[in-house]
C-alpha positions in Angstrom: -16.2 73.0 145.6 -13.7 70.2 145.2 -14.0 70.4 141.4 -13.2 74.1 141.7 -10.0 73.6 143.8 -8.9 70.8 141.5 -9.2 73.0 138.5 -7.5 75.9 140.4 -4.6 73.4 141.3 -4.3 72.4 137.5 -4.1 76.0 136.5 -1.4 76.8 139.2 0.6 73.7 138.0 0.3 74.7 134.4 1.7 78.3 135.2 4.6 76.9 137.2 7.8 77.0 135.2 9.8 73.7 134.9 13.0 73.0 136.5 16.1 71.8 134.5 18.4 69.4 136.4 21.9 69.0 135.1 23.6 65.8 136.6 27.0 64.5 136.4 27.4 60.7 137.2 30.0 58.0 136.9 28.6 55.4 139.1 25.5 53.6 140.7 23.0 53.9 137.7 20.3 52.4 140.0 20.5 55.4 142.3 20.6 57.8 139.6 17.3 56.1 138.3 15.6 56.7 141.6 16.9 60.2 141.9 15.4 61.1 138.5 12.1 59.2 139.3 11.8 61.1 142.7 12.3 64.5 141.0 10.2 64.0 137.9 7.5 66.6 138.6 7.6 69.6 136.2 11.2 68.8 135.5 13.6 67.7 132.8 16.9 66.0 133.2 20.3 66.5 131.3 22.9 64.1 132.2 26.6 63.7 131.7 28.2 60.3 132.2 32.1 60.1 132.7 33.6 58.8 129.4 35.8 56.3 131.5 32.9 54.2 132.3 30.5 52.2 130.3 27.4 54.2 129.6 25.2 51.2 128.8 23.9 50.5 132.4 22.8 54.2 132.7 21.1 54.0 129.2 19.2 50.9 130.4 18.3 52.3 133.8 17.1 55.8 132.5 15.9 54.8 129.0 14.1 57.9 127.6 13.8 59.7 131.0 16.9 62.0 130.3 18.9 63.5 127.7 22.5 62.5 127.5 25.1 65.0 126.6 28.5 64.6 124.9 31.0 62.9 127.2 34.4 63.9 128.7 37.1 61.9 130.4 36.7 63.4 133.9 39.4 63.9 136.4 38.5 65.4 139.8 40.1 68.8 140.2 40.7 69.3 136.5 39.4 71.6 133.7 37.3 68.6 132.5 34.8 69.3 135.1 34.1 72.8 133.8 33.7 71.2 130.3 31.1 68.9 131.4 29.3 71.8 133.2 29.5 73.9 130.0 28.1 71.0 127.9 25.1 70.6 130.3 24.4 74.3 130.4 24.5 74.4 126.5 22.0 71.6 126.2 19.5 73.2 128.6 19.6 76.6 126.8 19.6 75.0 123.4 16.5 73.0 124.3 14.4 76.3 123.9 12.3 75.4 127.0 11.3 78.2 129.5 12.8 77.1 132.9 12.7 78.7 136.2 16.1 77.5 137.3 18.9 75.1 136.2 19.8 73.0 139.2 23.3 71.3 139.2 23.4 67.9 141.0 25.7 64.9 141.1 24.5 61.3 140.5 24.8 60.6 144.2 22.4 63.4 145.5 18.9 62.9 146.8 16.2 65.5 147.6 15.1 65.9 151.2 12.1 68.0 150.0 9.3 66.6 147.9 9.4 67.4 144.1 6.4 69.8 144.3 7.9 71.8 147.1 11.1 72.2 145.1 9.3 73.4 142.0 7.2 76.0 144.0 10.3 77.1 145.8 12.2 78.0 142.7 9.1 79.6 141.0 8.6 81.7 144.1 12.1 83.0 143.8 12.4 83.8 140.0 15.4 86.0 140.1 17.4 84.3 142.9 20.8 82.7 142.0 21.4 79.7 144.6 25.2 80.0 144.1 27.6 80.9 146.9 31.0 82.7 146.5 33.8 83.7 148.6 36.3 86.4 147.4 39.7 84.7 147.3 41.4 87.8 146.1 40.1 90.5 148.5 40.2 87.8 151.3 44.0 88.1 151.2 44.4 84.8 149.5 43.8 82.7 152.5 44.2 79.8 150.0 47.4 80.7 147.9 47.3 77.1 146.8 44.8 78.3 144.1 47.3 80.7 142.4 49.6 77.9 141.6 49.9 76.0 138.2 48.4 72.5 138.4 49.5 70.5 135.4 48.4 66.9 134.5 45.0 66.8 136.3 43.3 66.0 133.1 45.8 63.4 132.0 44.3 60.2 130.9 46.3 57.8 133.0 45.2 54.4 134.3 47.5 54.7 137.4 46.3 57.4 139.8 49.5 56.9 141.8 51.8 57.9 138.9 49.4 60.7 137.9 49.4 62.2 141.6 53.3 62.1 141.5 53.4 64.0 138.3 50.9 66.6 139.5 52.9 67.1 142.7 56.3 67.2 140.9 55.0 69.6 138.4 53.6 72.0 141.0 56.8 72.1 142.9 58.9 72.6 139.7 56.7 75.7 138.8 56.7 77.2 142.3 59.9 79.2 142.1 59.4 80.0 138.5 56.0 81.5 138.3 52.5 81.6 139.7 49.2 83.2 138.4 48.1 86.6 139.6 45.1 86.5 142.0 42.9 87.9 139.3 41.1 86.3 136.4 40.7 88.1 133.0 37.1 88.8 132.0 36.2 91.4 129.2 39.8 92.5 129.3 39.6 93.5 133.0 41.4 91.9 136.0 38.6 90.4 138.2 38.6 89.0 141.7 38.5 85.2 142.0 35.6 83.7 143.7 35.3 80.2 145.2 32.3 78.1 145.9 30.9 74.7 145.2 30.2 72.5 142.3 26.5 72.3 143.1 24.2 75.3 142.7 20.9 76.6 141.0 21.0 79.5 138.5 18.5 81.1 136.4 18.5 80.6 132.6 19.5 84.3 132.2 22.5 83.9 134.5 23.5 80.6 132.5 23.5 82.6 129.3 26.0 85.1 130.7 28.2 82.2 132.1 28.4 80.6 128.7 29.1 84.0 127.0 32.1 84.7 129.4 33.3 81.2 129.2 33.9 81.6 125.4 36.6 84.1 126.2 40.0 82.3 125.7 41.9 84.4 128.3 39.5 83.2 130.9 39.7 79.7 129.9 43.4 79.8 130.0 43.6 81.1 133.4 41.4 78.5 135.0 42.6 75.6 132.8 45.5 74.8 135.1 43.9 75.7 138.3 43.0 73.5 141.3 39.4 72.5 141.1 38.4 75.3 138.5 34.8 74.0 138.7 34.5 75.6 142.0 35.8 78.9 141.0 35.1 79.5 137.2 31.3 80.0 137.4 31.5 81.8 140.7 34.2 84.2 139.4 31.9 85.0 136.3 28.7 85.5 138.4 30.2 87.4 141.2 31.9 89.8 138.8 28.5 90.5 137.0 25.2 92.1 138.0 23.8 88.7 138.9 26.0 88.9 142.2 23.2 91.1 143.6 20.9 88.0 143.7 23.6 85.5 144.7 24.9 84.4 148.0 28.2 86.2 148.9 30.2 85.1 151.9 32.5 87.6 153.6 34.9 87.6 156.6 36.7 84.3 156.9 36.4 81.4 154.4 33.3 79.4 155.4 34.0 76.0 154.3 32.6 73.7 151.5 29.3 72.7 153.3 28.4 76.5 153.7 29.4 77.2 150.2 26.9 74.6 148.9 23.7 76.3 149.6 21.0 73.7 148.8 22.9 70.6 150.0 23.5 68.9 153.3 27.1 67.6 153.2 29.2 65.9 156.0 32.6 66.9 154.8 35.8 66.2 156.9 38.4 65.8 154.2 36.0 63.6 152.2 32.2 63.5 151.9 30.6 60.8 154.1 28.3 58.2 152.5 25.0 58.9 154.4 22.7 56.2 156.0 19.6 56.2 158.1 21.5 57.3 161.3 22.2 60.6 159.6 18.4 61.5 159.0 18.0 63.6 162.2 20.8 65.8 161.1 19.5 66.0 157.5 16.1 67.0 158.8 17.3 69.6 161.1 19.5 71.2 158.4 16.4 72.1 156.3 18.5 71.6 153.1 16.8 70.7 149.8 19.2 68.0 148.9 21.7 65.7 150.5 24.9 63.8 149.2 26.3 61.2 149.2 23.6 58.7 148.9 24.4 55.3 147.4 22.7 52.0 146.7 23.0 49.4 149.4 24.3 51.6 152.1 21.7 54.4 151.9 18.5 52.5 151.0 16.9 52.7 154.4 17.6 56.5 154.5 16.0 56.9 151.1 12.8 55.1 152.5 12.7 57.3 155.5 13.1 60.4 153.4 10.3 59.3 151.0 7.9 58.5 153.8 8.5 62.0 155.7 
């Protein structure tokens, strides 16, 4: 009987499609290593390391456990964040492997669910797009900040103070001159803009559509000088496509970043809190698949609790 059950379990495991994790990181290679090791069941990993930092510690920590992709100098809120997402999606689709979903994480995430449960969940929801969106255009532009031009966000500058001054000065200079329309050009049409989160899980077919539309120069030009385009570009493409039927649309009022990040627990009040063991009851109650931010040193006890749960 036990042999039959064992063989049956092996067959089920064989039939399960793998998960592709795409991960962006710039710090804490030791935590990234434990994140990868924890998730390494029926999964592959594609990793982008910020070009501003030395990649050597990450290569030593991860060895042959991941595939590194070409690197970009990343600036928060800039177009470079879309570029690394694009690079990671290309790596997954060019692998030729048959994945259930592509899951986008940061290097400071950690799973609340065990890896077998995660793989089963995605395989049980083969057509579901776990990406959330809020219509900024039809929502009466509750955040008009996003139609302003934001220059210098991708400027390679060692002084963040001077960079911030340039960003603010250019925004105020451009304000009386022009602003972008509250529509993005896709396939020659003016489409509503949707906002969401950097972290999501989409099917490979959806990812193919994203890369196809991202190749359109008018769309790239529109978002290139936007504020945090990585939280709008993919969402705008997906929610103006047939894939919106299987995605997570929020209506009424703007729900906030934690709600727009469908798979993660995030404690966000102007910044994302570094989690520790005292946060575990809230994490467990949330039922979310992942949590962030988890860092070496401060979060070690929390990781131990999660692993034993």
